C-alpha positions in Angstrom: 0.1 -0.1 0.2 2.7 2.4 1.0 4.6 1.4 -3.0 0.8 2.8 -4.5 0.3 5.7 -2.3 4.2 6.9 -3.6 3.4 6.5 -7.2 -0.1 7.9 -6.5 1.7 11.1 -4.7 4.1 11.4 -7.8 1.6 12.2 -10.4 -0.8 13.9 -7.4 2.8 16.6 -7.0 3.7 16.6 -10.8 0.4 17.1 -12.4 -0.4 20.3 -10.6 3.0 21.8 -11.2 2.0 21.0 -15.3 -1.5 21.8 -15.6 -1.6 24.9 -12.9 -5.2 23.7 -12.1 -7.1 24.8 -8.9 -7.5 21.9 -6.4 -11.5 21.3 -7.2 -10.3 20.7 -11.4 -7.1 18.5 -10.4 -8.8 16.1 -7.8 -11.9 15.6 -10.4 -9.7 15.2 -13.8 -10.7 11.7 -15.2 -8.1 9.4 -16.6 -9.9 9.9 -19.8 -8.8 13.3 -19.5 -5.1 13.5 -19.4 -4.9 9.7 -21.3 -6.3 8.2 -24.8 -6.0 4.5 -25.7 -3.7 4.2 -22.6 -1.4 6.4 -23.7 -0.9 10.1 -21.6 -1.4 12.8 -24.1 1.4 15.6 -24.1 -1.5 18.3 -24.4 -5.0 18.4 -22.3 -7.8 20.4 -22.2 -10.0 20.9 -18.9 -13.1 23.1 -18.6 -12.1 24.9 -15.2 -15.3 24.7 -12.8 -14.5 28.5 -11.6 -14.9 30.0 -14.6 -16.8 27.0 -16.7 -14.1 28.0 -19.6 -11.5 25.7 -20.7 -7.5 26.3 -20.0 -5.0 24.4 -22.2 -1.8 22.6 -20.2 1.0 20.6 -21.4 2.3 17.6 -19.3 5.7 16.9 -19.7 7.6 13.7 -19.8 8.0 13.6 -16.4 4.8 14.1 -15.2 3.4 11.7 -18.1 5.9 9.2 -16.6 4.0 9.2 -13.1 0.8 9.4 -14.5 1.0 6.4 -17.1 2.7 4.7 -13.4 0.0 5.6 -11.5 -2.8 4.8 -14.0 -1.0 1.3 -14.4 -0.5 0.5 -11.0 -4.4 1.3 -10.3 -5.2 -0.4 -13.8 -7.6 2.7 -14.2 -10.3 2.9 -17.0 -10.6 5.8 -18.9 -14.1 6.5 -17.2 -12.7 6.5 -14.1 -11.6 9.4 -11.9 -7.5 10.0 -12.1 -7.6 10.1 -8.4 -10.5 8.2 -6.9 -11.5 8.1 -3.7 -11.0 5.5 -0.9 -14.5 6.6 0.5 -17.1 4.7 -1.7 -19.4 7.6 -1.0 -17.2 9.7 -3.1 -16.0 9.3 -6.7 -12.7 11.1 -6.5 -10.5 12.1 -4.2 -11.7 15.6 -1.8 -9.7 19.0 -2.3 -9.5 18.4 1.5 -7.4 15.2 1.3 -5.6 16.1 -1.5 -4.7 19.4 0.8 -4.1 17.0 3.8 -1.8 15.1 1.5 0.3 18.3 0.5 0.5 19.5 3.8 2.2 16.3 4.7 4.9 16.5 2.0 5.3 20.4 3.0 5.6 19.7 6.5 8.1 16.8 5.9 10.4 19.0 4.2 10.5 21.2 7.1 8.2 24.6 5.4 5.5 26.0 7.4 2.5 24.5 5.9 0.3 27.5 6.8 2.9 29.2 3.8 1.9 26.5 1.3 -0.7 24.8 0.1 -2.0 23.5 -2.5 -2.3 26.7 -4.2 1.2 27.1 -4.1 1.0 23.9 -6.6 -1.0 26.0 -8.9 1.1 29.2 -8.9 4.4 27.5 -9.3 5.0 26.7 -12.8 3.1 30.2 -13.4 5.3 32.3 -11.3 8.6 30.6 -12.8 7.4 31.3 -16.6 6.4 35.1 -15.8 9.9 35.3 -14.1 12.0 33.7 -16.7 9.8 35.2 -19.7 8.2 38.6 -18.5 5.2 37.5 -20.6 1.8 38.2 -18.4 -0.5 37.6 -21.3 1.0 33.8 -21.9 0.5 33.1 -17.9 -3.0 34.7 -18.2 -3.8 31.8 -21.0 -2.0 29.2 -18.8 -3.6 30.0 -15.6 -7.3 30.2 -17.5 -7.8 34.1 -16.1 -10.2 36.2 -17.9 -8.7 39.5 -16.6 -4.9 40.3 -17.2 -5.3 42.5 -14.2 -6.5 38.9 -12.0 -3.1 37.6 -13.5 -1.2 40.5 -12.2 -2.9 40.3 -8.9 -2.0 36.8 -8.8 1.5 37.0 -9.2 1.5 39.7 -6.8 3.6 41.7 -9.8 4.2 45.6 -8.0 4.3 48.7 -10.2 8.4 48.2 -10.1 8.5 44.9 -11.2 6.4 46.5 -14.3 8.5 49.0 -15.1 11.5 46.6 -14.8 9.9 44.9 -17.8 8.9 48.4 -19.8 12.2 49.6 -19.3 13.8 46.6 -21.2 11.9 47.3 -24.1 13.1 49.5 -26.9 11.2 50.7 -29.6 
């Protein structure tokens, strides 16, 4: 059981970073959302619960391997949820249980679980993409935000950051 949990945890760690999905969308992913004919896709599209809008994301090689390993170890079919619940009355892992899992990971590496949680998983890659490229529009699309202002606020971009980017652009 412990080995199975480790396989699940690797998929549950990699997928939210790649997908940049909210916890409610992540736990509700079905196998068919990320896999076709037994092969994990390089890209997937999910309709977000909060906005009702589609958001597309890539699955890196390491994430595809982790997800494929999890699907294979549990013998999940395309109609199954990717992260099924162990509680028979619930179809998939709850956001609360996902939060507990992330809290356990954070605590195990000596960080404060009050400062890092499921939303940190969503924000990780988006923040790195912004830091590397300065491309707010790309990050907005990847997060599925309707308004650019939401992305600015989400990333915590300050006026100084915006000015620094502006100074790097010469016309």
